[in-house]
C-alpha positions as CSV (number, residue, x, y, z in Angstrom):
1,M,-25.3,20.9,-5.3
2,V,-24.4,24.3,-3.9
3,M,-24.6,27.1,-6.5
4,I,-21.4,29.1,-7.1
5,K,-21.8,32.8,-7.5
6,N,-18.1,33.9,-7.4
7,N,-16.3,33.9,-10.8
8,E,-12.8,34.3,-9.4
9,K,-10.6,31.3,-8.7
10,F,-7.6,31.6,-6.4
11,D,-4.5,29.4,-6.8
12,V,-4.9,27.8,-3.4
13,S,-7.9,27.7,-1.0
14,I,-6.8,27.2,2.6
15,I,-9.5,25.6,4.7
16,N,-10.3,27.2,8.0
17,Y,-12.0,25.0,10.6
18,G,-11.2,26.9,13.7
19,I,-7.9,25.6,15.0
20,N,-5.6,26.2,12.0
21,N,-2.2,27.9,11.6
22,L,-3.6,30.0,8.8
23,K,-1.2,32.9,8.8
24,S,2.1,31.1,8.3
25,V,0.6,28.8,5.6
26,S,-0.9,31.8,3.8
27,M,2.4,33.7,3.9
28,A,4.3,30.7,2.5
29,F,2.1,30.5,-0.6
30,Q,2.3,34.3,-0.9
31,K,6.1,34.0,-0.8
32,I,6.0,31.7,-3.9
33,G,3.7,34.1,-5.7
34,K,0.5,32.2,-5.4
35,T,-2.9,33.8,-4.8
36,Y,-4.8,32.3,-1.9
37,K,-8.1,32.5,-0.1
38,I,-9.1,31.4,3.4
39,I,-12.3,29.5,3.0
40,E,-14.8,28.0,5.5
41,K,-18.1,27.6,3.6
42,P,-19.2,24.6,1.5
43,E,-19.6,26.6,-1.7
44,E,-16.1,27.9,-1.3
45,V,-14.8,24.4,-1.1
46,L,-16.7,23.3,-4.2
47,F,-15.3,26.3,-6.1
48,A,-11.7,25.7,-5.2
49,K,-8.9,25.1,-7.7
50,S,-6.9,23.3,-5.0
51,L,-7.4,22.6,-1.3
52,I,-4.9,23.1,1.6
53,L,-5.9,21.6,4.9
54,P,-3.4,22.9,7.6
55,G,-3.8,22.2,11.2
56,I,-2.6,22.3,14.8
57,G,-4.4,20.8,17.8
58,A,-6.4,17.7,18.5
59,F,-7.9,15.4,15.8
60,G,-11.4,15.3,17.3
61,D,-11.6,19.1,17.5
62,G,-10.5,19.4,13.9
63,M,-13.1,17.0,12.6
64,K,-15.8,18.7,14.7
65,G,-14.7,22.0,13.1
66,L,-15.1,20.6,9.6
67,K,-18.5,19.0,10.5
68,K,-19.8,22.2,12.1
69,R,-19.1,24.2,8.9
70,G,-20.5,21.5,6.7
71,L,-17.2,20.9,4.9
72,I,-16.8,17.2,5.0
73,E,-19.0,16.2,2.1
74,P,-17.8,19.0,-0.1
75,I,-14.2,18.1,0.5
76,K,-14.9,14.5,-0.4
77,Q,-16.8,15.6,-3.5
78,K,-13.9,17.7,-4.7
79,I,-11.4,14.9,-4.1
80,N,-13.6,12.5,-6.2
81,E,-13.5,15.1,-8.9
82,G,-9.7,15.1,-8.9
83,T,-9.0,18.4,-7.2
84,P,-5.5,18.4,-5.7
85,M,-5.3,18.5,-1.9
86,L,-2.5,19.0,0.6
87,G,-2.9,18.2,4.3
88,I,-0.3,19.7,6.7
89,C,0.4,18.2,10.2
90,L,-3.1,17.7,11.8
91,G,-4.5,18.3,8.3
92,M,-2.5,15.3,7.1
93,Q,-3.8,13.1,10.0
94,M,-7.4,14.0,9.2
95,L,-7.0,12.6,5.7
96,F,-7.0,9.1,7.3
97,T,-9.8,6.8,8.4
98,E,-9.5,7.3,12.2
99,S,-7.4,8.5,15.1
100,E,-6.8,7.3,18.6
101,E,-6.2,10.8,20.0
102,F,-8.3,11.3,23.2
103,G,-10.6,8.5,22.1
104,L,-11.5,7.1,18.7
105,Y,-12.5,9.6,16.1
106,D,-13.5,9.2,12.4
107,G,-11.4,11.1,9.9
108,L,-12.1,12.0,6.3
109,N,-11.1,8.5,5.1
110,L,-9.5,9.8,2.0
111,I,-6.6,7.5,2.8
112,S,-7.0,4.2,4.7
113,G,-5.2,4.1,8.0
114,R,-5.1,5.0,11.6
115,V,-3.4,7.8,13.6
116,I,-1.7,6.5,16.7
117,P,0.4,8.1,19.5
118,F,4.1,8.1,20.1
119,K,5.3,5.8,22.8
120,K,5.5,7.5,26.3
121,P,9.0,8.5,27.5
122,K,9.1,5.8,30.1
123,E,8.5,3.2,27.4
124,V,11.3,4.4,25.2
125,N,13.8,5.3,27.9
126,L,16.0,7.4,25.7
127,K,17.9,10.6,26.8
128,G,16.2,13.7,25.3
129,Y,13.1,11.8,24.2
130,K,10.0,13.9,24.8
131,V,6.4,13.9,23.6
132,P,5.3,16.0,21.7
133,H,8.0,15.5,19.1
134,M,9.3,19.0,18.4
135,G,12.2,19.7,16.1
136,W,14.1,18.9,12.9
137,N,14.2,15.4,11.4
138,E,15.4,14.1,8.1
139,L,13.2,12.7,5.4
140,K,14.0,9.2,4.1
141,K,12.7,7.2,1.2
142,P,10.6,4.1,2.1
143,Y,12.5,0.9,2.5
144,D,10.9,-2.5,2.4
145,G,13.8,-4.6,3.6
146,I,14.7,-5.6,0.0
147,K,15.3,-2.5,-2.0
148,N,15.2,1.3,-1.7
149,F,12.6,2.9,-3.9
150,E,15.1,5.2,-5.6
151,S,12.6,6.7,-8.0
152,S,9.8,7.0,-5.5
153,W,10.1,10.8,-5.3
154,N,10.0,11.3,-9.1
155,G,6.9,13.2,-10.1
156,T,5.9,14.0,-6.5
157,L,6.1,17.1,-4.3
158,L,9.5,15.8,-3.0
159,A,11.0,15.5,-6.5
160,D,13.3,18.5,-6.1
161,I,14.8,17.9,-2.7
162,N,17.5,15.6,-1.5
163,E,17.0,12.6,0.8
164,K,17.9,13.0,4.4
165,I,17.2,16.7,4.4
166,D,15.7,18.1,7.6
167,V,12.2,19.4,8.0
168,Y,10.4,20.7,11.1
169,F,7.9,18.6,13.1
170,V,5.5,19.4,16.0
171,H,3.2,16.5,16.9
172,S,2.3,13.8,19.4
173,Y,0.6,11.4,16.9
174,Y,1.4,10.0,13.5
175,P,-0.5,8.0,10.9
176,I,0.0,4.4,9.8
177,P,-1.3,4.0,6.2
178,K,-3.0,0.7,5.5
179,N,-1.3,0.6,2.1
180,K,2.4,1.0,2.3
181,E,2.4,2.3,-1.3
182,N,0.9,5.5,0.0
183,I,4.0,6.2,2.1
184,L,6.2,8.7,0.2
185,A,8.7,9.4,2.9
186,T,9.5,8.4,6.5
187,T,11.5,9.7,9.4
188,T,12.4,8.3,12.8
189,Y,12.0,9.7,16.3
190,G,12.7,7.8,19.5
191,N,13.4,4.6,17.6
192,Q,9.9,4.9,16.0
193,E,9.9,5.1,12.2
194,F,6.7,6.7,10.9
195,C,5.1,8.1,7.8
196,A,6.2,11.7,7.2
197,V,4.7,12.2,3.8
198,V,1.7,10.4,2.3
199,K,0.3,10.4,-1.2
200,K,-2.8,8.8,-2.8
201,E,-3.7,10.0,-6.3
202,N,-4.6,13.7,-6.0
203,V,-4.3,13.7,-2.2
204,C,-1.0,14.2,-0.3
205,G,0.0,15.2,3.2
206,T,3.0,16.2,5.2
207,Q,3.3,15.4,8.9
208,F,5.9,18.1,9.2
209,H,5.2,21.9,8.6
210,P,6.6,22.9,5.2
211,E,5.7,26.5,6.0
212,K,8.2,26.3,9.0
213,S,10.9,24.3,7.3
214,G,12.8,27.0,5.6
215,N,13.8,26.8,1.9
216,V,13.1,23.1,1.6
217,G,9.6,23.6,2.8
218,I,9.0,26.4,0.3
219,Q,10.4,24.2,-2.4
220,I,7.9,21.4,-1.5
221,L,5.0,23.9,-1.7
222,K,6.2,25.1,-5.1
223,K,6.4,21.6,-6.4
224,F,2.9,20.9,-5.2
225,C,1.7,23.8,-7.2
226,E,3.8,23.0,-10.2
227,L,2.7,19.4,-10.4
228,N,-1.0,20.4,-10.3
229,N,-0.7,23.3,-12.8
230,I,-1.5,25.9,-10.1
């Protein structure tokens, strides 16, 4: 166990592993009146009130950055203790078991599932379809072919927003959760429906960038804080 020397707790602790979009995420939490700290040491993770794992770039590089800083086990310890955690874009993907991006890489395995690539443009053959997926797409409630889960957003970070509202995506890969109950919202790009928001107990993630999604993104971050008494 790492000894904690600092007596001050910030509302959110934003994990730096070398390839993050730290500034925009930090400014978003500052906008909603939350104190934040950029952290990159094991003891800082263990001391955190809540954890934010943002990210851009490749899955393997992200996991190497966490491993290099000795952050993987402290993160898992905090999750086991019930600390709330939000993964954003690549940060959401690293919550999963593994990724196929440029090889096969192990993730944090906080949520069972695999990260896979979008189909190539020649496979989809749709006008305007490109990879990476960059742009605004609407969030939808999961549908199992029998019923809509009309109450599925109650008590979650999506509770205060309307279905089919647009949020901003930038990515070439997306996760497939092993357990469909972990899928909180989906969206569709190039006729490929995929998980856009995931949740498992105290861990949640957004494939889109809430910090770049205008007022709706700010509302989602506010709800994350509200639900976790931050």
